[in-house]
Structure formats: C-alpha cells, structure tokens
PyMOL Python script that loads the backbone (N, CA, C, O; Angstrom):
from pymol import cmd

cmd.read_pdbstr("""\
ATOM      1  N   MET A   1     115.148 -48.628 -42.516  1.00  0.00           N
ATOM      2  CA  MET A   1     114.157 -47.548 -42.667  1.00  0.00           C
ATOM      3  C   MET A   1     113.278 -47.875 -43.924  1.00  0.00           C
ATOM      4  O   MET A   1     113.528 -48.639 -44.856  1.00  0.00           O
ATOM      5  N   GLY A   2     112.126 -47.049 -43.682  1.00  0.00           N
ATOM      6  CA  GLY A   2     110.867 -47.648 -44.953  1.00  0.00           C
ATOM      7  C   GLY A   2     109.706 -46.359 -44.787  1.00  0.00           C
ATOM      8  O   GLY A   2     109.512 -45.672 -43.783  1.00  0.00           O
ATOM      9  N   ALA A   3     109.174 -46.299 -45.809  1.00  0.00           N
ATOM     10  CA  ALA A   3     108.083 -45.149 -46.203  1.00  0.00           C
ATOM     11  C   ALA A   3     107.191 -45.235 -44.857  1.00  0.00           C
ATOM     12  O   ALA A   3     106.076 -44.832 -45.187  1.00  0.00           O
ATOM     13  N   MET A   4     107.186 -45.550 -43.602  1.00  0.00           N
ATOM     14  CA  MET A   4     105.870 -45.586 -42.374  1.00  0.00           C
ATOM     15  C   MET A   4     106.952 -44.285 -41.377  1.00  0.00           C
ATOM     16  O   MET A   4     106.664 -43.643 -40.367  1.00  0.00           O
ATOM     17  N   GLU A   5     107.963 -44.309 -42.042  1.00  0.00           N
ATOM     18  CA  GLU A   5     109.203 -43.623 -40.963  1.00  0.00           C
ATOM     19  C   GLU A   5     108.288 -41.685 -41.451  1.00  0.00           C
ATOM     20  O   GLU A   5     107.642 -41.637 -42.498  1.00  0.00           O
ATOM     21  N   PRO A   6     108.370 -40.789 -40.840  1.00  0.00           N
ATOM     22  CA  PRO A   6     108.256 -39.378 -40.627  1.00  0.00           C
ATOM     23  C   PRO A   6     109.013 -39.026 -41.927  1.00  0.00           C
ATOM     24  O   PRO A   6     109.988 -39.657 -42.336  1.00  0.00           O
ATOM     25  N   PHE A   7     108.399 -37.824 -42.604  1.00  0.00           N
ATOM     26  CA  PHE A   7     109.127 -37.314 -44.461  1.00  0.00           C
ATOM     27  C   PHE A   7     110.404 -36.368 -43.241  1.00  0.00           C
ATOM     28  O   PHE A   7     110.321 -35.810 -42.147  1.00  0.00           O
ATOM     29  N   LEU A   8     111.010 -36.524 -43.807  1.00  0.00           N
ATOM     30  CA  LEU A   8     112.318 -35.893 -43.359  1.00  0.00           C
ATOM     31  C   LEU A   8     113.082 -35.171 -44.976  1.00  0.00           C
ATOM     32  O   LEU A   8     113.379 -35.873 -45.943  1.00  0.00           O
ATOM     33  N   MET A   9     113.209 -34.134 -44.929  1.00  0.00           N
ATOM     34  CA  MET A   9     113.891 -33.276 -46.309  1.00  0.00           C
ATOM     35  C   MET A   9     114.752 -31.890 -45.786  1.00  0.00           C
ATOM     36  O   MET A   9     114.214 -30.783 -45.833  1.00  0.00           O
ATOM     37  N   PRO A  10     115.879 -32.040 -45.381  1.00  0.00           N
ATOM     38  CA  PRO A  10     116.909 -31.054 -45.052  1.00  0.00           C
ATOM     39  C   PRO A  10     116.475 -29.924 -46.089  1.00  0.00           C
ATOM     40  O   PRO A  10     116.524 -30.270 -47.269  1.00  0.00           O
ATOM     41  N   VAL A  11     116.194 -29.053 -45.908  1.00  0.00           N
ATOM     42  CA  VAL A  11     116.632 -27.942 -46.477  1.00  0.00           C
ATOM     43  C   VAL A  11     118.468 -27.477 -47.896  1.00  0.00           C
ATOM     44  O   VAL A  11     119.487 -27.029 -47.369  1.00  0.00           O
ATOM     45  N   GLU A  12     118.451 -27.593 -48.658  1.00  0.00           N
ATOM     46  CA  GLU A  12     119.755 -27.438 -49.456  1.00  0.00           C
ATOM     47  C   GLU A  12     119.704 -25.673 -50.081  1.00  0.00           C
ATOM     48  O   GLU A  12     120.664 -24.913 -50.214  1.00  0.00           O
ATOM     49  N   ASP A  13     118.095 -25.379 -50.408  1.00  0.00           N
ATOM     50  CA  ASP A  13     118.231 -24.213 -51.162  1.00  0.00           C
ATOM     51  C   ASP A  13     116.245 -23.352 -51.596  1.00  0.00           C
ATOM     52  O   ASP A  13     115.218 -23.935 -51.944  1.00  0.00           O
ATOM     53  N   LEU A  14     116.458 -22.110 -51.388  1.00  0.00           N
ATOM     54  CA  LEU A  14     115.117 -21.266 -51.362  1.00  0.00           C
ATOM     55  C   LEU A  14     115.141 -20.865 -52.644  1.00  0.00           C
ATOM     56  O   LEU A  14     116.269 -20.551 -53.024  1.00  0.00           O
ATOM     57  N   PHE A  15     114.404 -20.782 -53.331  1.00  0.00           N
ATOM     58  CA  PHE A  15     113.700 -19.922 -54.810  1.00  0.00           C
ATOM     59  C   PHE A  15     112.647 -19.711 -54.860  1.00  0.00           C
ATOM     60  O   PHE A  15     111.832 -20.619 -55.026  1.00  0.00           O
ATOM     61  N   ARG A  16     112.205 -18.116 -54.705  1.00  0.00           N
ATOM     62  CA  ARG A  16     111.677 -16.965 -54.785  1.00  0.00           C
ATOM     63  C   ARG A  16     110.720 -17.008 -56.242  1.00  0.00           C
ATOM     64  O   ARG A  16     111.306 -16.801 -57.305  1.00  0.00           O
ATOM     65  N   LEU A  17     109.336 -17.264 -56.243  1.00  0.00           N
ATOM     66  CA  LEU A  17     108.606 -17.184 -57.201  1.00  0.00           C
ATOM     67  C   LEU A  17     107.283 -16.651 -57.410  1.00  0.00           C
ATOM     68  O   LEU A  17     106.363 -16.813 -56.608  1.00  0.00           O
ATOM     69  N   ARG A  18     107.213 -16.146 -58.268  1.00  0.00           N
ATOM     70  CA  ARG A  18     105.709 -14.840 -58.908  1.00  0.00           C
ATOM     71  C   ARG A  18     106.071 -13.604 -57.702  1.00  0.00           C
ATOM     72  O   ARG A  18     105.226 -13.389 -56.833  1.00  0.00           O
ATOM     73  N   GLN A  19     107.152 -12.953 -57.714  1.00  0.00           N
ATOM     74  CA  GLN A  19     108.048 -11.792 -57.696  1.00  0.00           C
ATOM     75  C   GLN A  19     107.673 -12.129 -55.845  1.00  0.00           C
ATOM     76  O   GLN A  19     106.843 -11.500 -55.190  1.00  0.00           O
ATOM     77  N   GLY A  20     108.388 -13.067 -55.417  1.00  0.00           N
ATOM     78  CA  GLY A  20     108.023 -13.074 -53.957  1.00  0.00           C
ATOM     79  C   GLY A  20     107.293 -13.769 -53.047  1.00  0.00           C
ATOM     80  O   GLY A  20     107.686 -13.998 -51.903  1.00  0.00           O
ATOM     81  N   ARG A  21     105.892 -14.234 -53.651  1.00  0.00           N
ATOM     82  CA  ARG A  21     104.539 -14.507 -53.287  1.00  0.00           C
ATOM     83  C   ARG A  21     104.539 -15.970 -52.672  1.00  0.00           C
ATOM     84  O   ARG A  21     103.894 -16.282 -51.671  1.00  0.00           O
ATOM     85  N   ALA A  22     105.437 -16.916 -53.484  1.00  0.00           N
ATOM     86  CA  ALA A  22     105.526 -18.312 -53.385  1.00  0.00           C
ATOM     87  C   ALA A  22     106.929 -18.594 -52.929  1.00  0.00           C
ATOM     88  O   ALA A  22     107.785 -17.783 -53.282  1.00  0.00           O
ATOM     89  N   VAL A  23     107.294 -19.627 -52.193  1.00  0.00           N
ATOM     90  CA  VAL A  23     108.552 -19.475 -52.023  1.00  0.00           C
ATOM     91  C   VAL A  23     108.836 -21.737 -52.139  1.00  0.00           C
ATOM     92  O   VAL A  23     108.345 -22.588 -51.397  1.00  0.00           O
ATOM     93  N   MET A  24     109.653 -21.904 -53.196  1.00  0.00           N
ATOM     94  CA  MET A  24     110.520 -23.277 -53.712  1.00  0.00           C
ATOM     95  C   MET A  24     111.284 -23.840 -52.539  1.00  0.00           C
ATOM     96  O   MET A  24     112.129 -23.031 -52.157  1.00  0.00           O
ATOM     97  N   ALA A  25     111.268 -24.934 -51.858  1.00  0.00           N
ATOM     98  CA  ALA A  25     112.345 -25.565 -51.195  1.00  0.00           C
ATOM     99  C   ALA A  25     112.714 -26.443 -52.122  1.00  0.00           C
ATOM    100  O   ALA A  25     111.960 -26.709 -53.058  1.00  0.00           O
ATOM    101  N   THR A  26     113.889 -26.994 -51.988  1.00  0.00           N
ATOM    102  CA  THR A  26     114.618 -28.232 -52.617  1.00  0.00           C
ATOM    103  C   THR A  26     115.462 -28.647 -51.432  1.00  0.00           C
ATOM    104  O   THR A  26     115.807 -27.894 -50.522  1.00  0.00           O
ATOM    105  N   GLY A  27     115.798 -30.119 -51.563  1.00  0.00           N
ATOM    106  CA  GLY A  27     117.042 -30.979 -51.007  1.00  0.00           C
ATOM    107  C   GLY A  27     116.569 -32.222 -51.089  1.00  0.00           C
ATOM    108  O   GLY A  27     115.466 -32.380 -51.614  1.00  0.00           O
ATOM    109  N   ARG A  28     117.257 -33.284 -50.621  1.00  0.00           N
ATOM    110  CA  ARG A  28     117.220 -34.416 -50.576  1.00  0.00           C
ATOM    111  C   ARG A  28     116.280 -34.971 -49.483  1.00  0.00           C
ATOM    112  O   ARG A  28     116.313 -34.639 -48.298  1.00  0.00           O
ATOM    113  N   ILE A  29     115.372 -35.932 -50.088  1.00  0.00           N
ATOM    114  CA  ILE A  29     114.538 -36.493 -49.337  1.00  0.00           C
ATOM    115  C   ILE A  29     115.414 -37.824 -48.565  1.00  0.00           C
ATOM    116  O   ILE A  29     115.752 -38.837 -49.178  1.00  0.00           O
ATOM    117  N   GLU A  30     115.701 -37.563 -47.040  1.00  0.00           N
ATOM    118  CA  GLU A  30     116.036 -38.284 -46.336  1.00  0.00           C
ATOM    119  C   GLU A  30     115.350 -39.894 -45.837  1.00  0.00           C
ATOM    120  O   GLU A  30     115.898 -40.991 -45.725  1.00  0.00           O
ATOM    121  N   ARG A  31     113.974 -39.466 -45.620  1.00  0.00           N
ATOM    122  CA  ARG A  31     113.461 -40.916 -45.062  1.00  0.00           C
ATOM    123  C   ARG A  31     112.339 -40.304 -45.562  1.00  0.00           C
ATOM    124  O   ARG A  31     112.403 -39.165 -46.024  1.00  0.00           O
ATOM    125  N   GLY A  32     110.796 -41.254 -45.502  1.00  0.00           N
ATOM    126  CA  GLY A  32     109.491 -41.119 -45.315  1.00  0.00           C
ATOM    127  C   GLY A  32     109.172 -41.263 -47.103  1.00  0.00           C
ATOM    128  O   GLY A  32     109.935 -41.728 -47.950  1.00  0.00           O
ATOM    129  N   LEU A  33     108.040 -40.797 -47.264  1.00  0.00           N
ATOM    130  CA  LEU A  33     107.449 -40.227 -48.566  1.00  0.00           C
ATOM    131  C   LEU A  33     106.228 -39.169 -47.768  1.00  0.00           C
ATOM    132  O   LEU A  33     105.710 -38.972 -46.669  1.00  0.00           O
ATOM    133  N   VAL A  34     106.207 -38.609 -49.396  1.00  0.00           N
ATOM    134  CA  VAL A  34     105.307 -36.973 -49.226  1.00  0.00           C
ATOM    135  C   VAL A  34     104.526 -37.138 -50.712  1.00  0.00           C
ATOM    136  O   VAL A  34     105.057 -37.590 -51.727  1.00  0.00           O
ATOM    137  N   ARG A  35     103.102 -36.651 -50.592  1.00  0.00           N
ATOM    138  CA  ARG A  35     102.304 -36.668 -52.081  1.00  0.00           C
ATOM    139  C   ARG A  35     101.755 -35.241 -52.285  1.00  0.00           C
ATOM    140  O   ARG A  35     101.366 -34.885 -51.173  1.00  0.00           O
ATOM    141  N   LYS A  36     101.615 -34.601 -52.867  1.00  0.00           N
ATOM    142  CA  LYS A  36     101.142 -33.824 -53.244  1.00  0.00           C
ATOM    143  C   LYS A  36      99.388 -33.421 -52.402  1.00  0.00           C
ATOM    144  O   LYS A  36      98.295 -33.971 -52.529  1.00  0.00           O
ATOM    145  N   GLY A  37      99.788 -32.374 -51.668  1.00  0.00           N
ATOM    146  CA  GLY A  37      98.454 -32.107 -50.926  1.00  0.00           C
ATOM    147  C   GLY A  37      98.903 -32.184 -49.714  1.00  0.00           C
ATOM    148  O   GLY A  37      98.548 -31.208 -49.054  1.00  0.00           O
ATOM    149  N   ASP A  38      99.717 -33.146 -48.975  1.00  0.00           N
ATOM    150  CA  ASP A  38     100.299 -33.664 -47.826  1.00  0.00           C
ATOM    151  C   ASP A  38     100.513 -32.421 -47.158  1.00  0.00           C
ATOM    152  O   ASP A  38     100.876 -31.403 -47.746  1.00  0.00           O
ATOM    153  N   PRO A  39     100.229 -32.519 -45.591  1.00  0.00           N
ATOM    154  CA  PRO A  39     100.655 -31.097 -44.997  1.00  0.00           C
ATOM    155  C   PRO A  39     102.079 -31.225 -44.638  1.00  0.00           C
ATOM    156  O   PRO A  39     102.337 -32.424 -44.531  1.00  0.00           O
ATOM    157  N   ALA A  40     103.144 -30.464 -44.400  1.00  0.00           N
ATOM    158  CA  ALA A  40     104.893 -30.563 -44.380  1.00  0.00           C
ATOM    159  C   ALA A  40     105.076 -29.233 -43.445  1.00  0.00           C
ATOM    160  O   ALA A  40     105.061 -28.114 -43.957  1.00  0.00           O
ATOM    161  N   GLU A  41     105.222 -29.397 -42.267  1.00  0.00           N
ATOM    162  CA  GLU A  41     106.197 -28.837 -41.332  1.00  0.00           C
ATOM    163  C   GLU A  41     107.377 -28.009 -41.857  1.00  0.00           C
ATOM    164  O   GLU A  41     107.919 -28.793 -42.637  1.00  0.00           O
ATOM    165  N   ILE A  42     107.835 -27.267 -41.867  1.00  0.00           N
ATOM    166  CA  ILE A  42     108.990 -26.707 -41.791  1.00  0.00           C
ATOM    167  C   ILE A  42     109.589 -26.311 -40.338  1.00  0.00           C
ATOM    168  O   ILE A  42     108.867 -25.733 -39.525  1.00  0.00           O
ATOM    169  N   ILE A  43     110.611 -26.564 -40.112  1.00  0.00           N
ATOM    170  CA  ILE A  43     110.545 -26.080 -38.333  1.00  0.00           C
ATOM    171  C   ILE A  43     112.519 -25.802 -38.839  1.00  0.00           C
ATOM    172  O   ILE A  43     113.036 -26.066 -39.924  1.00  0.00           O
ATOM    173  N   GLY A  44     113.264 -25.138 -37.446  1.00  0.00           N
ATOM    174  CA  GLY A  44     114.317 -24.290 -37.652  1.00  0.00           C
ATOM    175  C   GLY A  44     114.185 -23.341 -37.934  1.00  0.00           C
ATOM    176  O   GLY A  44     113.223 -22.917 -38.575  1.00  0.00           O
ATOM    177  N   LEU A  45     115.486 -22.470 -37.380  1.00  0.00           N
ATOM    178  CA  LEU A  45     115.660 -21.188 -37.498  1.00  0.00           C
ATOM    179  C   LEU A  45     114.386 -20.185 -37.070  1.00  0.00           C
ATOM    180  O   LEU A  45     114.113 -19.133 -37.647  1.00  0.00           O
ATOM    181  N   GLY A  46     113.618 -20.793 -35.842  1.00  0.00           N
ATOM    182  CA  GLY A  46     112.574 -19.940 -35.388  1.00  0.00           C
ATOM    183  C   GLY A  46     111.429 -20.164 -36.008  1.00  0.00           C
ATOM    184  O   GLY A  46     110.517 -19.404 -35.684  1.00  0.00           O
ATOM    185  N   CYS A  47     111.182 -21.012 -36.838  1.00  0.00           N
ATOM    186  CA  CYS A  47     110.125 -21.644 -37.932  1.00  0.00           C
ATOM    187  C   CYS A  47     109.186 -22.630 -37.804  1.00  0.00           C
ATOM    188  O   CYS A  47     109.553 -23.805 -37.810  1.00  0.00           O
ATOM    189  N   GLY A  48     108.104 -22.358 -37.697  1.00  0.00           N
ATOM    190  CA  GLY A  48     107.559 -24.005 -37.151  1.00  0.00           C
ATOM    191  C   GLY A  48     106.163 -23.673 -37.737  1.00  0.00           C
ATOM    192  O   GLY A  48     105.192 -23.529 -36.994  1.00  0.00           O
ATOM    193  N   ASN A  49     106.064 -23.533 -39.343  1.00  0.00           N
ATOM    194  CA  ASN A  49     104.920 -23.453 -39.569  1.00  0.00           C
ATOM    195  C   ASN A  49     104.461 -24.917 -40.377  1.00  0.00           C
ATOM    196  O   ASN A  49     105.284 -25.833 -40.396  1.00  0.00           O
ATOM    197  N   THR A  50     103.483 -25.049 -40.860  1.00  0.00           N
ATOM    198  CA  THR A  50     102.921 -26.064 -41.407  1.00  0.00           C
ATOM    199  C   THR A  50     102.218 -25.250 -42.641  1.00  0.00           C
ATOM    200  O   THR A  50     101.582 -24.217 -42.849  1.00  0.00           O
ATOM    201  N   TRP A  51     102.905 -26.726 -43.525  1.00  0.00           N
ATOM    202  CA  TRP A  51     102.586 -25.575 -45.375  1.00  0.00           C
ATOM    203  C   TRP A  51     101.844 -26.865 -45.970  1.00  0.00           C
ATOM    204  O   TRP A  51     101.663 -27.878 -45.294  1.00  0.00           O
ATOM    205  N   THR A  52     101.509 -26.753 -47.055  1.00  0.00           N
ATOM    206  CA  THR A  52     100.667 -27.985 -47.940  1.00  0.00           C
ATOM    207  C   THR A  52     101.408 -28.077 -48.986  1.00  0.00           C
ATOM    208  O   THR A  52     102.039 -27.159 -49.510  1.00  0.00           O
ATOM    209  N   THR A  53     101.338 -29.440 -49.397  1.00  0.00           N
ATOM    210  CA  THR A  53     102.744 -29.973 -50.008  1.00  0.00           C
ATOM    211  C   THR A  53     101.776 -29.600 -51.896  1.00  0.00           C
ATOM    212  O   THR A  53     100.580 -29.702 -52.169  1.00  0.00           O
ATOM    213  N   SER A  54     102.989 -29.170 -52.806  1.00  0.00           N
ATOM    214  CA  SER A  54     102.291 -28.935 -54.320  1.00  0.00           C
ATOM    215  C   SER A  54     103.134 -29.328 -55.222  1.00  0.00           C
ATOM    216  O   SER A  54     102.843 -29.252 -56.415  1.00  0.00           O
TER     217      SER A  54
END
""", "prot")
cmd.dss("prot")
cmd.show_as("cartoon", "prot")
cmd.util.cbc("prot")
cmd.orient("prot")
C-alpha cells in the first residue's frame, strides 16, 4: 500500500456550513494522498460528482 494508489476515504459524517451552502465530509483516509485543490469524486448513493478539495 503506497501513496501512488487512488485516494479512498469512506465518509463517516457530513456537516453543513454557511447555512447549507457548503458541505464538509469527514472520514478516515484508507489509501492514497490528497492535497488542497485536487479533484475528488464522491461516489455512492447515486452520486458521482467531482469536487475540488479545500
């Protein structure tokens, strides 16, 4: 298992910020790396959108 593997973080909780205009997902990173500004895809429950990390 190394940093070159695709980023994987199961979402444990969601928090709504700024009166619901922003959502913060939290969880434990299982593999890979992510940096501020990297694209991340949220999959599952019919969602497959790509977001920018911040």
